[in-house]
PLY file of the C-alpha trace (Angstrom):
ply
format ascii 1.0
element vertex 295
property float x
property float y
property float z
element edge 294
property int vertex1
property int vertex2
end_header
-88.76 40.41 21.95
-88.38 41.12 18.03
-91.30 40.86 15.32
-89.52 39.82 12.16
-92.38 40.66 9.96
-93.03 44.12 11.29
-89.97 45.78 12.81
-90.52 48.79 15.12
-89.72 51.81 13.77
-86.05 52.66 13.70
-85.12 49.26 14.61
-83.51 46.59 12.69
-84.88 45.14 9.18
-86.90 42.01 9.53
-85.61 38.78 8.33
-87.54 38.77 4.90
-86.34 42.16 4.39
-82.67 40.90 4.96
-83.19 38.16 2.52
-84.76 40.67 0.00
-81.70 42.87 0.02
-79.38 39.96 -0.32
-81.12 38.81 -3.36
-81.11 42.20 -4.69
-77.45 42.52 -4.16
-76.56 39.36 -5.64
-78.49 40.05 -9.07
-76.70 43.30 -9.14
-73.03 41.85 -8.91
-74.17 39.13 -11.39
-75.29 41.33 -14.09
-73.88 40.66 -17.26
-71.96 37.29 -16.16
-72.22 34.56 -18.44
-74.31 31.63 -17.72
-72.74 28.97 -15.51
-71.74 25.89 -17.55
-73.54 22.43 -17.14
-71.50 20.53 -15.03
-73.04 17.03 -15.60
-71.42 15.92 -18.76
-67.89 17.00 -17.47
-68.60 14.96 -14.17
-69.53 11.86 -16.07
-66.57 11.92 -18.33
-64.36 12.30 -15.27
-66.23 9.53 -13.50
-65.75 7.24 -16.31
-62.26 7.90 -16.62
-61.73 7.36 -12.90
-63.11 3.96 -13.20
-60.91 3.32 -16.18
-57.69 4.15 -14.18
-58.90 2.25 -11.07
-59.31 -0.73 -13.39
-56.30 -0.43 -14.95
-54.49 0.08 -11.71
-55.92 -3.33 -10.34
-54.93 -5.22 -13.24
-51.40 -3.93 -12.93
-51.11 -4.63 -9.71
-52.39 -8.37 -10.22
-49.59 -8.64 -13.18
-46.87 -7.17 -10.80
-47.79 -9.69 -8.07
-47.89 -12.67 -10.53
-44.48 -11.61 -12.42
-42.66 -9.47 -9.66
-41.41 -7.43 -12.27
-38.75 -10.58 -13.48
-40.46 -12.55 -15.86
-41.66 -11.34 -19.07
-43.60 -14.57 -20.43
-46.88 -15.12 -19.13
-47.38 -17.94 -16.37
-48.12 -21.27 -17.81
-51.85 -22.66 -17.91
-52.55 -26.10 -17.22
-55.37 -28.36 -16.92
-56.41 -30.54 -14.19
-54.97 -33.94 -13.49
-55.62 -37.07 -11.39
-52.14 -38.68 -11.65
-50.97 -40.50 -8.60
-48.57 -38.68 -6.18
-45.58 -40.59 -4.86
-42.69 -39.31 -3.34
-38.85 -40.00 -4.41
-37.84 -42.26 -1.65
-39.32 -44.52 0.71
-38.42 -42.25 3.73
-40.30 -39.45 2.66
-44.19 -39.43 2.46
-46.66 -37.84 -0.05
-50.58 -37.85 -0.02
-52.08 -40.00 -2.89
-54.48 -37.31 -3.98
-55.80 -35.71 -7.07
-54.26 -32.54 -7.79
-57.23 -29.84 -7.94
-56.76 -26.61 -9.59
-55.87 -23.64 -7.50
-58.97 -21.53 -7.37
-56.88 -18.46 -6.33
-55.22 -18.54 -9.50
-57.55 -20.35 -12.40
-55.63 -22.76 -14.67
-52.59 -23.47 -12.34
-52.40 -26.66 -10.48
-51.86 -27.09 -6.82
-48.45 -28.39 -5.81
-47.82 -31.81 -5.12
-47.76 -32.17 -1.40
-44.68 -33.82 0.35
-44.77 -34.39 4.11
-41.43 -33.19 5.48
-39.51 -35.68 7.61
-39.07 -34.85 11.36
-37.11 -31.92 11.66
-36.69 -31.00 8.26
-38.57 -27.69 7.05
-40.85 -27.06 4.12
-41.93 -24.31 2.27
-44.99 -23.74 4.63
-42.35 -22.43 7.02
-41.46 -19.26 4.72
-42.89 -15.97 5.28
-45.62 -14.60 3.34
-43.72 -12.84 1.01
-40.95 -15.28 0.37
-43.58 -17.88 -0.12
-45.13 -15.89 -2.75
-41.85 -15.15 -4.64
-40.81 -18.76 -4.62
-44.43 -19.81 -5.66
-44.22 -17.60 -8.67
-40.66 -18.82 -9.64
-41.80 -22.70 -9.11
-45.01 -22.19 -11.28
-42.80 -20.40 -14.10
-39.97 -22.98 -13.86
-42.56 -25.94 -14.17
-43.86 -24.24 -17.23
-40.50 -23.98 -18.72
-39.28 -27.51 -18.33
-42.52 -29.09 -19.27
-42.18 -26.92 -22.61
-38.76 -28.29 -22.93
-38.30 -31.41 -21.66
-39.51 -34.68 -23.65
-43.11 -35.32 -23.54
-42.98 -38.41 -21.61
-41.84 -36.65 -18.69
-44.70 -34.27 -18.10
-46.95 -32.95 -16.89
-44.09 -31.23 -14.66
-45.63 -29.88 -11.41
-44.12 -27.97 -8.38
-43.97 -29.60 -4.78
-44.66 -27.73 -1.38
-41.45 -29.20 0.18
-38.71 -26.67 -1.42
-38.56 -24.61 -4.00
-35.89 -27.04 -6.07
-37.86 -30.17 -6.32
-40.92 -31.02 -8.71
-42.50 -33.96 -10.05
-43.23 -35.42 -13.75
-44.98 -38.05 -15.03
-48.48 -39.48 -16.04
-50.28 -42.53 -16.24
-49.13 -43.88 -12.70
-45.51 -43.00 -13.53
-43.71 -40.62 -11.38
-40.19 -38.94 -12.22
-38.56 -36.68 -9.62
-37.43 -33.70 -11.05
-34.64 -31.26 -9.42
-34.05 -27.80 -10.53
-31.50 -26.36 -8.35
-29.62 -22.81 -8.18
-27.98 -22.79 -4.87
-25.39 -20.22 -3.80
-22.06 -21.89 -4.07
-19.55 -21.88 -1.20
-16.69 -21.94 -3.40
-15.40 -20.57 -6.93
-13.78 -23.61 -7.68
-14.70 -25.68 -10.87
-16.48 -29.02 -11.00
-14.23 -32.17 -10.35
-13.20 -33.36 -13.62
-15.52 -35.90 -15.28
-14.73 -39.60 -15.01
-16.45 -42.55 -16.38
-17.43 -45.83 -14.17
-18.56 -48.22 -16.40
-18.92 -50.79 -13.78
-21.41 -48.68 -11.92
-23.18 -47.43 -15.09
-21.82 -43.98 -14.50
-21.03 -41.69 -17.61
-19.54 -38.21 -17.43
-19.16 -35.68 -20.15
-18.24 -32.38 -20.24
-19.83 -30.19 -22.70
-19.81 -26.48 -23.70
-22.87 -24.23 -23.36
-23.68 -20.67 -24.78
-21.64 -18.04 -23.38
-18.46 -20.40 -22.53
-20.18 -22.36 -19.64
-18.89 -25.61 -19.44
-21.32 -28.00 -17.85
-21.21 -31.82 -16.83
-23.75 -34.17 -18.31
-24.26 -37.41 -16.21
-26.15 -40.45 -16.75
-26.03 -42.96 -13.84
-27.89 -46.26 -12.42
-30.14 -45.70 -9.67
-31.73 -48.03 -7.53
-31.50 -51.88 -8.11
-34.54 -54.11 -7.65
-34.86 -57.93 -8.82
-31.59 -57.78 -11.05
-32.89 -54.52 -12.58
-31.78 -51.19 -12.46
-33.08 -47.57 -13.51
-30.90 -44.64 -14.89
-31.34 -41.05 -14.20
-29.71 -38.07 -15.77
-28.15 -34.86 -14.48
-26.55 -31.64 -16.11
-24.63 -29.34 -13.61
-22.72 -26.38 -14.04
-21.66 -23.06 -12.43
-23.33 -19.81 -13.17
-22.46 -16.41 -11.29
-22.00 -17.25 -7.77
-24.35 -20.52 -7.85
-24.16 -24.11 -8.71
-27.05 -25.07 -11.02
-28.48 -28.72 -11.14
-31.05 -30.09 -13.27
-31.93 -33.78 -12.53
-34.53 -36.11 -14.16
-34.64 -39.42 -11.92
-36.52 -42.61 -12.90
-39.49 -44.32 -11.16
-37.96 -46.37 -8.56
-41.34 -48.08 -7.30
-41.97 -49.10 -11.20
-38.31 -49.43 -11.90
-38.59 -47.39 -14.90
-36.01 -45.13 -15.93
-35.97 -41.52 -16.60
-37.51 -40.96 -20.12
-34.70 -38.43 -21.08
-31.15 -38.53 -22.38
-28.17 -36.15 -21.63
-28.81 -34.51 -24.84
-32.43 -33.76 -23.73
-31.24 -32.09 -20.48
-28.28 -30.15 -22.31
-31.02 -28.84 -24.84
-32.84 -27.46 -21.88
-29.75 -25.79 -20.67
-29.14 -24.29 -23.80
-32.66 -22.55 -24.04
-32.82 -18.95 -23.03
-35.93 -19.28 -21.20
-34.35 -21.61 -19.08
-31.39 -19.50 -18.45
-33.40 -16.53 -17.61
-34.61 -18.50 -14.66
-31.34 -19.50 -13.55
-30.21 -15.80 -13.77
-33.24 -14.59 -11.59
-32.21 -17.25 -9.08
-28.64 -16.50 -9.08
-29.37 -12.86 -8.49
-31.96 -13.34 -5.95
-31.18 -16.56 -4.00
-34.02 -18.90 -2.88
-31.87 -21.67 -1.48
-29.18 -22.19 1.37
-25.83 -21.85 0.60
-24.16 -25.33 -0.15
-21.69 -26.94 1.83
-18.16 -26.35 1.11
-17.46 -29.88 0.05
-18.96 -31.22 -3.06
-20.24 -34.42 -3.72
-19.62 -36.28 -6.80
0 1
1 2
2 3
3 4
4 5
5 6
6 7
7 8
8 9
9 10
10 11
11 12
12 13
13 14
14 15
15 16
16 17
17 18
18 19
19 20
20 21
21 22
22 23
23 24
24 25
25 26
26 27
27 28
28 29
29 30
30 31
31 32
32 33
33 34
34 35
35 36
36 37
37 38
38 39
39 40
40 41
41 42
42 43
43 44
44 45
45 46
46 47
47 48
48 49
49 50
50 51
51 52
52 53
53 54
54 55
55 56
56 57
57 58
58 59
59 60
60 61
61 62
62 63
63 64
64 65
65 66
66 67
67 68
68 69
69 70
70 71
71 72
72 73
73 74
74 75
75 76
76 77
77 78
78 79
79 80
80 81
81 82
82 83
83 84
84 85
85 86
86 87
87 88
88 89
89 90
90 91
91 92
92 93
93 94
94 95
95 96
96 97
97 98
98 99
99 100
100 101
101 102
102 103
103 104
104 105
105 106
106 107
107 108
108 109
109 110
110 111
111 112
112 113
113 114
114 115
115 116
116 117
117 118
118 119
119 120
120 121
121 122
122 123
123 124
124 125
125 126
126 127
127 128
128 129
129 130
130 131
131 132
132 133
133 134
134 135
135 136
136 137
137 138
138 139
139 140
140 141
141 142
142 143
143 144
144 145
145 146
146 147
147 148
148 149
149 150
150 151
151 152
152 153
153 154
154 155
155 156
156 157
157 158
158 159
159 160
160 161
161 162
162 163
163 164
164 165
165 166
166 167
167 168
168 169
169 170
170 171
171 172
172 173
173 174
174 175
175 176
176 177
177 178
178 179
179 180
180 181
181 182
182 183
183 184
184 185
185 186
186 187
187 188
188 189
189 190
190 191
191 192
192 193
193 194
194 195
195 196
196 197
197 198
198 199
199 200
200 201
201 202
202 203
203 204
204 205
205 206
206 207
207 208
208 209
209 210
210 211
211 212
212 213
213 214
214 215
215 216
216 217
217 218
218 219
219 220
220 221
221 222
222 223
223 224
224 225
225 226
226 227
227 228
228 229
229 230
230 231
231 232
232 233
233 234
234 235
235 236
236 237
237 238
238 239
239 240
240 241
241 242
242 243
243 244
244 245
245 246
246 247
247 248
248 249
249 250
250 251
251 252
252 253
253 254
254 255
255 256
256 257
257 258
258 259
259 260
260 261
261 262
262 263
263 264
264 265
265 266
266 267
267 268
268 269
269 270
270 271
271 272
272 273
273 274
274 275
275 276
276 277
277 278
278 279
279 280
280 281
281 282
282 283
283 284
284 285
285 286
286 287
287 288
288 289
289 290
290 291
291 292
292 293
293 294
């Protein structure tokens, strides 16, 4: 048994002796060396920089999620609303409830809910990634349309049925809006414009920037009690897609769409609208159209 404080003659040194020898050796080795720097200020600076970089990364990630690297403009910010919600045909059903704000994205409205018909799919059937992409596109499109269309059409809100369907109107009015960029099954041009006065159908061919030829159509819609309502459509080919912009009338209140063909052509000539068209043509969100086009 070793006695650490009083080693036997000729034996190993005790623990205190070992520690003394070790301290003496370290002091001799560090004689003349400069004093160690104070590490606290540097650590604080590095900590602040790390926090700043973390906040910047979080902000950049959120911005990338909202913009998806596509849109340069910020998403529109809307206020609340309690307008009546109604679908665009008697066959489809909607939930007539107020439209609260989306708490996950402050300032943005929740979509108008349109119940799909039996056998019909909706945006709820999309994957999480694709739903996020189409939601961002719809929010951006709704803001652009609301800014460019006549004030009487607004506010313009997206729906949760399909990416191409929106809804405008206030004070009890409901105006269906369609903004579709659908991959085309054919490269053929649109059929020539034909006016049908007896059916209150007028079609004009108009040139858009870039040499794009568009058709502006004004047509009578539903008839009730000897009255008819009209809707307006502008359609044209772009890239590999067929673009359609339509504002319909309120068929329940029998009120025509508060737009003219010139109003929709002004939208189609705007760079903000065409930016959306270019994105949807490059990254399609709708199914390819049938090979036979309707009138």
